[in-house]
C-alpha positions as CSV (number, residue, x, y, z in Angstrom):
1,M,-17.1,32.3,7.4
2,F,-16.4,36.0,6.2
3,L,-14.4,37.3,9.4
4,K,-12.6,34.3,9.0
5,I,-11.7,34.3,5.0
6,M,-10.9,38.3,5.6
7,T,-8.9,37.2,8.6
8,V,-6.5,34.7,6.8
9,L,-6.0,37.3,4.3
10,A,-4.7,39.8,6.4
11,A,-2.5,37.1,7.5
12,L,-1.2,36.5,4.5
13,C,-0.8,40.4,3.9
14,V,1.5,41.0,7.3
15,L,3.5,37.6,6.1
16,L,3.8,39.2,2.6
17,V,5.1,42.2,3.8
18,A,7.5,40.7,6.1
19,T,9.2,38.1,4.0
20,M,9.7,41.9,1.3
21,I,11.4,43.3,4.9
22,F,13.0,40.0,5.4
23,L,14.0,40.2,1.6
24,G,15.5,43.6,1.6
25,G,12.5,45.2,0.1
26,D,13.0,43.7,-3.3
27,W,9.8,42.8,-5.0
28,R,11.7,41.1,-8.4
29,H,11.0,38.0,-6.7
30,I,7.3,38.5,-6.1
31,A,6.2,40.2,-9.1
32,T,8.1,37.6,-11.5
33,F,6.7,34.5,-10.1
34,G,10.3,33.1,-9.6
35,T,11.8,33.7,-13.6
36,D,14.9,35.6,-13.9
37,T,14.4,38.5,-15.2
38,D,17.6,39.3,-16.8
39,D,17.3,36.5,-20.1
40,K,14.3,38.7,-21.4
41,P,15.2,41.5,-23.6
42,G,14.0,44.7,-22.7
43,V,13.3,44.3,-19.0
44,T,15.4,46.5,-16.4
45,V,16.0,46.1,-13.1
46,L,17.7,48.7,-10.8
47,K,20.0,47.5,-8.6
48,R,18.1,48.6,-5.2
49,Q,20.2,52.2,-4.2
50,P,21.5,52.3,0.1
51,F,19.3,55.4,1.9
52,D,21.7,58.4,1.6
53,D,20.5,59.9,5.1
54,T,22.6,63.2,4.2
55,A,20.7,63.7,1.3
56,G,18.0,66.4,1.4
57,N,19.1,67.9,5.5
58,S,18.6,71.5,4.1
59,V,15.0,71.3,5.7
60,K,14.0,69.8,8.5
61,S,11.1,68.6,9.8
62,V,9.4,70.2,13.3
63,V,7.8,67.1,15.6
64,K,4.7,68.9,18.0
65,A,3.4,67.1,20.4
66,P,-0.7,66.2,20.1
67,V,-2.8,68.8,21.8
68,T,-4.8,67.5,24.3
69,A,-8.0,68.9,25.7
70,P,-8.4,69.4,29.0
71,I,-9.6,65.7,31.0
72,A,-12.4,67.2,32.6
73,Y,-13.4,63.8,35.6
74,A,-16.8,62.7,36.4
75,V,-18.4,59.8,39.2
76,E,-19.2,56.2,38.1
77,L,-22.2,55.0,40.0
78,G,-22.8,51.6,38.7
79,S,-24.1,50.2,36.1
80,A,-27.5,48.2,34.4
81,T,-28.8,47.1,31.2
82,S,-29.5,50.3,29.9
83,F,-29.5,54.2,29.7
84,S,-33.5,54.1,30.5
85,Q,-32.3,52.2,34.3
86,L,-29.8,54.6,34.9
87,S,-31.9,58.0,34.2
88,A,-33.8,56.4,36.8
89,R,-30.9,55.9,38.7
90,F,-29.1,58.9,38.6
91,A,-32.5,60.5,39.2
92,E,-33.3,58.3,42.7
93,I,-29.1,59.8,43.7
94,A,-30.0,62.9,43.0
95,R,-33.1,63.1,45.5
96,Q,-31.1,61.2,47.8
97,N,-28.7,64.0,47.5
98,A,-30.2,67.3,47.0
99,E,-27.6,69.5,48.6
100,A,-24.6,67.7,46.3
101,G,-25.1,69.7,43.8
102,F,-26.4,67.2,41.0
103,E,-28.8,69.9,39.4
104,N,-25.4,71.3,38.4
105,L,-23.9,67.8,37.1
106,E,-24.4,65.8,33.8
107,P,-25.5,62.4,33.6
108,R,-24.2,60.3,30.7
109,A,-23.6,56.8,30.0
110,T,-20.9,55.0,28.7
111,L,-20.7,51.2,27.4
112,K,-18.7,48.4,27.9
113,E,-18.1,44.9,26.9
114,T,-18.3,42.7,30.1
115,M,-18.3,38.4,29.8
116,E,-22.1,38.3,29.8
117,G,-22.2,41.2,26.9
118,L,-22.6,45.2,26.9
119,E,-23.0,46.9,30.3
120,A,-23.8,50.7,30.6
121,R,-22.5,52.8,33.2
122,L,-23.6,55.8,34.6
123,L,-21.5,58.3,34.7
124,V,-21.9,62.3,36.2
125,G,-19.7,65.0,36.2
126,P,-17.8,66.8,34.3
127,F,-15.8,67.9,37.7
128,A,-12.0,69.5,37.1
129,T,-9.9,67.3,39.2
130,H,-10.3,64.2,40.2
131,E,-9.8,64.8,43.6
132,D,-13.5,67.0,43.1
133,A,-14.9,63.8,42.1
134,A,-13.3,62.0,44.7
135,K,-14.5,64.7,47.1
136,A,-18.4,64.1,45.5
137,C,-18.3,60.6,45.8
138,S,-17.2,60.1,49.3
139,G,-20.3,62.5,50.4
140,L,-22.6,60.7,48.1
141,S,-25.3,58.0,50.0
142,L,-25.9,55.9,47.9
143,P,-27.8,52.7,47.1
144,D,-26.8,49.1,48.8
145,G,-24.7,47.3,46.1
146,I,-23.7,51.0,44.1
147,I,-19.6,52.0,44.2
148,C,-19.0,55.6,43.4
149,R,-15.5,55.7,41.7
150,T,-14.1,58.8,39.5
151,V,-13.1,58.5,35.8
152,P,-12.4,60.4,32.7
153,F,-15.6,62.3,32.0
154,E,-16.9,61.2,28.7
155,G,-20.0,59.1,27.3
156,E,-23.3,59.9,25.3
157,R,-25.6,61.8,27.0
158,I,-28.8,60.2,29.0
159,T,-32.5,62.1,30.1
160,R,-32.6,63.4,33.6
161,E,-36.7,61.6,34.6
């Protein structure tokens, strides 16, 4: 119920702001609730001034591109309902693929919302490039039903069993 009330209030605020933009930003129509402020002594209403985009050109702003961290890649090795199941799966896949160098990789888990609820997904990495992760995928021996695909390396570190 609280969420519905907050949603309605947010929608009203958006409607109010949109109306102000449509009216040119003149807040007098709302602040005075329809009364005429010109008839009241002691109230001074200033008319909105046109925007002068040539004023203040002596200082130019410089917009810098955001600095992004280098992207690492991982292989996604299926999903489970808990992090402990993912740890067990990682241990099983690492045993089956001892020559793949899993001892140098880190198991992580991400949560994804599905129609059935939250699903934990196993990510193993990092790999420097997408191609390195794809190459690792192609050489893995996986349990039935597990599909390997490359994804960005993210998520929470999980324990090794």
